[in-house]
C-alpha positions in Angstrom: -8.5 -18.7 -9.2 -9.5 -16.1 -6.5 -9.7 -12.6 -7.7 -10.2 -13.6 -11.3 -13.2 -12.5 -13.4 -13.4 -13.6 -17.0 -15.7 -11.9 -19.6 -16.7 -13.3 -22.9 -15.9 -11.3 -26.0 -18.1 -11.0 -29.0 -17.8 -13.9 -31.4 -15.7 -16.0 -29.1 -16.7 -19.4 -27.9 -14.5 -19.4 -24.8 -13.8 -16.8 -22.2 -10.8 -14.6 -22.6 -8.8 -14.9 -19.4 -6.2 -12.9 -17.5 -4.9 -13.9 -14.2 -3.0 -12.6 -11.1 0.2 -14.6 -11.1 1.8 -13.2 -7.9 1.3 -10.8 -5.1 4.6 -9.7 -3.5 4.7 -8.2 0.0 7.2 -5.3 0.3 8.0 -3.1 3.4 6.3 0.0 2.1 4.5 1.7 -0.8 6.1 0.9 -4.3 6.9 4.1 -6.1 8.1 2.7 -9.4 8.5 -0.6 -11.3 10.7 -1.6 -14.2 11.2 -4.8 -16.2 14.6 -6.1 -17.3 14.9 -6.3 -21.1 14.5 -10.1 -21.0 11.6 -10.0 -18.6 13.4 -12.2 -16.1 13.5 -9.5 -13.4 11.2 -6.8 -12.1 12.8 -3.9 -10.1 10.7 -2.2 -7.5 11.5 1.1 -5.9 10.3 1.2 -2.3 9.3 4.2 -0.2 11.1 2.4 2.7 14.4 3.0 0.8 15.6 -0.3 -0.6 15.3 -1.4 -4.3 14.1 -4.9 -4.8 14.9 -7.3 -7.7 12.0 -9.7 -8.1 11.6 -12.8 -10.2 9.6 -11.8 -13.3 7.4 -14.9 -13.1 7.0 -15.9 -9.5 7.6 -12.5 -7.9 10.1 -14.0 -5.4 12.6 -11.5 -4.1 16.0 -12.3 -5.7 18.0 -9.4 -4.2 17.5 -6.4 -2.0 19.7 -3.4 -2.9 20.6 -0.8 -0.3 18.6 1.9 -2.0 18.1 5.5 -0.9 17.7 7.2 2.5 14.2 8.6 2.7 12.9 6.4 -0.1 13.6 5.1 -3.6 11.6 7.0 -6.3 12.5 5.6 -9.7 14.3 2.7 -11.3 15.4 1.7 -14.8 17.4 -1.2 -16.4 19.9 -0.4 -19.1 18.9 -1.7 -22.5 21.5 -4.6 -22.3 20.2 -5.5 -18.9 23.6 -5.3 -17.2 22.9 -2.3 -15.1 20.1 -0.9 -12.9 19.8 2.8 -12.2 17.9 4.2 -9.3 17.0 7.6 -8.0 15.7 8.7 -4.6 14.7 11.2 -2.0 18.3 11.6 -0.9 19.0 13.4 -4.2 21.3 10.8 -5.7 21.4 8.7 -8.8 22.9 5.2 -8.3 24.1 2.5 -10.6 24.1 -1.2 -9.7 25.4 -4.3 -11.4 22.5 -6.6 -12.0 24.7 -9.7 -11.9 25.8 -9.3 -8.3 23.8 -6.2 -6.9 27.0 -4.3 -6.3 26.8 -0.5 -6.2 29.1 0.7 -9.0 28.6 4.4 -8.9 26.7 7.2 -7.1 26.3 10.8 -8.1 24.4 13.9 -6.8 21.5 14.9 -9.0 21.9 18.6 -8.6 18.3 19.0 -7.3 15.9 17.5 -4.8 14.2 14.2 -5.1 15.2 12.2 -8.2 11.8 11.3 -9.6 12.5 10.3 -13.2 15.2 8.3 -15.0 15.4 7.5 -18.7 18.0 5.3 -20.6 18.7 6.1 -24.2 17.9 3.0 -26.4 21.6 2.9 -27.4 22.5 2.4 -23.7 25.2 5.1 -24.0 23.4 7.7 -21.9 21.1 8.0 -18.9 19.1 11.1 -18.0 17.8 12.0 -14.5 15.3 14.6 -13.3 15.3 16.1 -9.8 13.1 19.1 -9.3 13.9 21.5 -12.1 17.3 19.9 -12.9 17.9 17.4 -15.8 21.4 15.9 -15.9 22.7 13.6 -18.7 25.1 10.9 -17.7 27.3 8.3 -19.4 26.4 4.6 -19.1 28.9 4.5 -16.1 27.4 7.7 -14.5 29.9 10.3 -15.6 28.2 13.7 -15.7 27.9 14.9 -19.4 25.7 18.0 -19.2 22.0 18.7 -19.3 19.7 21.7 -18.7 19.4 22.5 -15.0 17.0 25.6 -15.0 13.6 24.4 -16.1 10.8 26.8 -15.2 9.0 24.1 -13.2 9.4 20.6 -11.7 10.2 18.1 -14.4 7.3 15.6 -14.8 8.7 13.2 -17.4 11.6 12.2 -19.6 12.2 10.4 -22.8 14.9 10.2 -25.5 14.8 11.3 -29.1 17.1 8.7 -30.4 17.8 10.1 -33.9 18.9 13.4 -32.5 20.5 12.0 -29.4 18.6 14.4 -27.2 16.4 13.9 -24.1 13.0 15.6 -23.8 11.8 16.9 -20.4 8.2 18.0 -19.7 7.3 20.6 -17.1 5.3 23.7 -16.4 6.1 25.7 -19.5 6.3 23.0 -22.1 8.8 20.5 -23.4 12.6 21.2 -23.3 15.3 19.3 -25.2 18.8 18.7 -23.8 21.8 16.9 -25.2 25.0 15.3 -23.9 27.9 17.8 -23.8 25.6 20.8 -23.6 24.3 22.9 -20.7 21.6 24.8 -22.6 18.4 23.6 -24.1 18.6 22.5 -27.8 14.8 23.1 -28.4 11.5 24.1 -26.7 7.9 23.4 -27.4 6.0 26.0 -25.3 2.8 25.1 -23.3 1.1 27.2 -20.7 -0.3 24.4 -18.5 1.4 22.4 -15.8 2.2 19.0 -17.5 1.4 15.9 -15.5 2.2 13.2 -18.1 4.0 12.8 -21.4 3.9 10.0 -24.1 5.6 9.9 -27.5 3.6 8.1 -30.2 4.9 4.7 -31.4 5.7 6.1 -34.9 7.8 8.9 -33.3 5.9 11.6 -35.1 3.9 13.0 -32.1 4.2 13.9 -28.4 1.2 13.9 -26.2 0.9 15.5 -22.8 -1.7 15.6 -20.0 -2.0 18.7 -17.9 -3.2 19.8 -14.5 -6.1 21.9 -16.0 -7.8 18.8 -17.4 -6.5 19.1 -21.0 -4.6 16.7 -23.2 -2.4 18.2 -25.9 -0.6 16.7 -28.9 2.2 18.2 -31.0 3.0 16.8 -34.5 6.8 17.0 -34.7 8.2 18.8 -37.7 4.9 20.4 -38.2 2.9 23.4 -36.9 -0.1 21.2 -36.4 -1.3 20.4 -32.9 -4.4 19.1 -31.1 -6.0 20.3 -27.9 -8.4 17.9 -26.0 -10.0 19.8 -23.1 -12.9 18.9 -20.8 -11.4 16.1 -18.5 -12.9 16.0 -15.0 -9.5 16.4 -13.3 -5.8 16.3 -13.9 -4.8 14.2 -17.0 -2.1 11.9 -15.5 -2.3 8.8 -17.7 -2.0 8.5 -21.5 -1.6 5.7 -24.0 -1.2 5.7 -27.8 -2.8 3.1 -30.1 -0.3 0.9 -31.9 -0.9 2.7 -35.2 -0.5 6.2 -33.5 -3.9 7.2 -34.7 -5.7 7.3 -31.4 -4.9 8.5 -27.9 -6.4 7.1 -24.7 -6.6 9.4 -21.7 -7.6 8.8 -18.1 -10.6 10.9 -17.3 -11.3 10.3 -13.6 -13.1 6.9 -13.6 -13.4 6.8 -17.4 -11.2 6.4 -20.4 -11.5 8.8 -23.3 -10.5 7.6 -26.8 -9.5 10.5 -29.2 -9.3 10.1 -33.0 -6.1 11.8 -34.2 -6.1 10.8 -37.9 -8.4 11.4 -40.8 -10.7 14.3 -41.7 -12.1 14.8 -38.1 -8.8 14.5 -36.4 -8.8 16.3 -33.0 -12.2 17.8 -33.7 -14.7 15.1 -32.8 -15.8 14.3 -29.2 -14.0 11.3 -27.8 -15.4 7.9 -27.5 -15.9 7.3 -23.8 -15.5 4.0 -21.9 -17.1 4.0 -18.4 -14.1 2.0 -17.2 -13.8 1.8 -13.4 -15.3 2.7 -10.0 -12.2 4.6 -9.0 -9.7 6.9 -10.8 -7.8 5.4 -13.7 -4.2 5.1 -12.7 -2.5 3.2 -15.6 -3.0 2.7 -19.3 -1.2 0.9 -22.1 -2.2 -0.2 -25.6 -0.7 -3.5 -26.8 0.2 -4.1 -30.5 -2.7 -6.5 -31.0 -5.2 -3.8 -30.0 -5.7 -4.8 -26.3 -6.0 -1.7 -24.1 -5.2 -2.4 -20.4 -6.1 -0.2 -17.5 -5.7 -0.1 -13.7 -7.6 1.9 -11.2 -7.9 3.0 -7.6 -10.8 0.6 -7.4 -8.2 -2.3 -7.3 -9.0 -3.8 -10.7 -7.0 -4.4 -13.9 -9.2 -4.5 -17.0 -8.7 -5.3 -20.6 -10.6 -3.7 -23.6 -10.9 -4.0 -27.3 -12.3 -0.5 -27.7 -12.9 -0.9 -31.5 -15.2 -3.9 -30.9 -17.3 -2.8 -27.9 -17.5 -0.9 -24.7 -17.5 -3.8 -22.2 -14.3 -5.1 -20.6 -12.8 -8.2 -22.1 -11.7 -9.2 -18.7 -11.4 -7.9 -15.1 -8.9 -9.1 -12.5 -9.3 -8.0 -8.9 -6.6 -7.1 -6.5 -7.2 -6.3 -2.9 -5.9 -2.8 -2.9 -5.7 0.3 -5.2 -3.4 -0.2 -8.2 -0.9 2.2 -9.9 2.4 2.1 -11.8 1.3 -0.1 -14.7 4.2 -1.5 -16.7 4.2 -4.0 -19.6 6.9 -6.8 -19.8 9.0 -7.1 -22.9 7.2 -10.3 -23.9 3.9 -8.3 -23.7 2.3 -11.2 -21.8 2.9 -10.1 -18.3 2.2 -6.8 -16.6 3.1 -5.4 -13.2 1.3 -2.9 -11.1 2.0 -1.3 -7.7 -0.3 -1.5 -4.8 -0.6 1.5 -2.4 -0.2 -0.7 0.7 3.2 -2.1 -0.1 2.6 -4.9 -2.6 3.7 -5.5 -6.2 1.4 -7.5 -8.5 2.3 -9.5 -11.6 -0.6 -10.4 -14.0 -0.6 -12.6 -17.0 -2.5 -11.2 -20.1 -4.3 -13.4 -22.6 -3.1 -14.0 -26.2 -5.6 -12.7 -28.6 -6.2 -14.5 -32.0 -6.5 -12.2 -35.0 
């Protein structure tokens, strides 16, 4: 297949293959991608304004939603797959029925561009971030509260399910909000401007990447923390290992692997993968140990970092890639191209 490059892994008699399944032409740059819970659909937020529902396998456009004036910035399916939320440069949050594409509700965000959305795993609440404003909504987009005076632009959102609170990252640290409350319910201070945030799979840690080239990890319920400085630029992509013992960070064209368990946790120099010929733009770590990365060099690569420093596979696209998202079946992955395309790749199954 054109654009496919397979690499042999150690001890394997056959090449490990990944492939580009579909390349979807859209009218403008894709700002965000989101898989439906069953993996049947892929939502794409377009800078042109519309939101597109794509077939999760073929990439065929199933439906075009009206979207947002000035551009759609973020999208997210509800956990039951019945609803799709979107946010845009027009400062609104919208809720669509996935079944027929009908717009069911629309609300002002209280801020500028809506750049982040996060559904609670229960499906009962949705959080939106627009500038310094975080609002919490019901599943039908009734305003329920939130903290609207963060000290800087919010750069990420995620839900603490056990507490029923949403965590927002920004310049100044992490701030917790809850439905029914207009003040913060907690704060983890941080002096840098946070660019990315990632909770660990076991829920015990939160990692952030900052503008000053530092990654930082808090251990929740503890005073322990880890600082990982020395990156060559802003730390904008993070990925935890499945066991929550290692953190991968994008370091310009390389990937740093930090050990965060055991006697040397947070003190040793990272293991470094010379990963790409352009800035690393996406990372995730699959449960079977496969680490996947995308880059401005237009490639998607897979790694088994505990078994060697060479890529397991490389798949080439014809434009810089970003916005890497893994499908629920953990077999397919989608990435955004800067020239108005969405790409769907199929990842290999690895024998244990």
